[in-house]
C-alpha positions in Angstrom: 11.3 12.2 -8.9 13.9 10.6 -6.6 12.2 12.3 -3.7 8.8 10.8 -4.7 10.4 7.3 -5.1 11.8 7.6 -1.6 8.6 9.0 -0.2 6.6 6.0 -1.6 9.2 3.5 -0.3 9.1 5.0 3.2 5.2 4.9 3.2 5.3 1.2 2.0 7.8 0.3 4.7 5.5 1.9 7.3 2.4 0.0 5.9 4.4 -3.2 6.0 5.6 -2.7 9.6 2.1 -1.9 10.8 0.6 -4.9 9.1 3.2 -7.2 10.5 2.7 -5.8 14.0 -1.1 -6.3 13.6 -0.6 -9.9 12.6 2.4 -10.9 14.8 0.3 -12.0 17.8 -1.9 -14.3 15.7 -1.2 -18.1 15.7 -2.1 -18.6 12.0 -2.5 -16.5 9.0 -5.5 -16.3 6.8 -8.0 -13.7 5.9 -9.8 -11.7 8.6 -13.6 -12.1 8.6 -16.5 -10.2 10.1 -18.5 -12.8 12.0 -21.1 -12.3 14.8 -20.4 -8.6 15.0 -16.7 -9.2 15.5 -13.7 -9.0 13.3 -11.9 -12.3 13.6 -8.3 -13.2 12.5 -7.6 -16.2 10.4 -7.2 -18.3 13.6 -10.7 -17.3 14.8 -9.5 -15.1 17.6 -11.4 -11.8 17.8 -9.5 -8.8 16.7 -12.2 -6.3 17.7 -16.0 -6.1 18.2 -18.2 -3.6 16.4 -21.8 -2.9 16.3 -21.8 -1.4 12.8 -21.7 -3.9 10.0 -20.0 -1.5 7.5 -17.1 -0.7 9.9 -16.4 -4.3 10.8 -16.6 -5.4 7.2 -14.2 -2.7 6.2 -11.7 -3.6 8.9 -11.8 -7.3 7.9 -11.4 -6.4 4.3 -8.2 -4.5 5.0 -6.5 -7.2 7.1 -2.7 -7.4 7.5 -2.5 -10.1 4.8 -4.1 -7.9 2.2 -2.0 -4.9 3.2 1.2 -7.0 2.8 0.0 -8.1 -0.7 -0.7 -4.4 -1.6 2.7 -3.4 -0.3 4.4 -6.1 -2.4 2.5 -5.1 -5.6 3.2 -1.4 -5.1 6.9 -2.0 -4.4 7.0 -3.8 -7.8 5.5 -0.8 -9.5 8.0 1.5 -7.8 10.9 -0.8 -8.6 9.8 -1.1 -12.3 9.8 2.7 -12.6 13.2 3.0 -11.0 14.7 0.3 -13.2 13.9 2.2 -16.4 16.5 4.8 -15.4 17.0 8.0 -17.3 17.2 7.2 -21.0 19.1 9.7 -23.3 17.0 12.3 -25.0 15.5 11.3 -28.3 14.6 7.7 -27.2 10.9 8.3 -27.3 9.9 4.8 -26.3 11.6 4.7 -22.9 10.8 8.4 -22.2 7.2 7.8 -22.8 7.1 4.7 -20.7 8.9 6.5 -17.8 6.5 9.4 -18.1 3.5 7.1 -17.9 4.9 5.2 -15.0 5.5 8.6 -13.3 1.8 9.2 -13.5 1.2 5.8 -11.8 3.6 6.7 -9.0 1.8 10.0 -8.4 -1.5 8.0 -8.2 0.1 5.6 -5.8 1.3 8.5 -3.6 -2.2 10.1 -3.6 -3.4 7.7 -0.9 -0.8 9.2 1.4 -1.8 12.9 0.6 -2.6 13.4 4.3 1.0 12.6 5.3 3.1 15.6 6.4 5.9 14.6 3.9 3.5 14.6 1.0 4.1 17.4 -1.6 1.3 19.0 -3.5 3.5 19.0 -6.6 3.1 15.3 -6.7 -0.7 15.5 -7.1 -1.7 13.9 -10.5 
């Protein structure tokens, strides 16, 4: 499970870095929007133009600010799992909690199943 924890932490670091790079050239934060067939940053500057509404809406919905919020939430889940530690055998409560959180970690890792470091044994 330590390998899975590190795998998730590495992917979250990559997501955070990509989101920060995507937003570093913007003057102000704020949610991206799809307006007049363009994805626009919070400061109104165009990010990219699209002719397909679904694509532009999807890009705006997954703006850097949202990615950073998701990274933060997922890190808290990973850290919560890691903080439980390895309880001694016979302590059913913590064992069960750890097992359930392990399933959550596997679900979190599933979104990265196309990554070369992903292991099929982690599939929920």
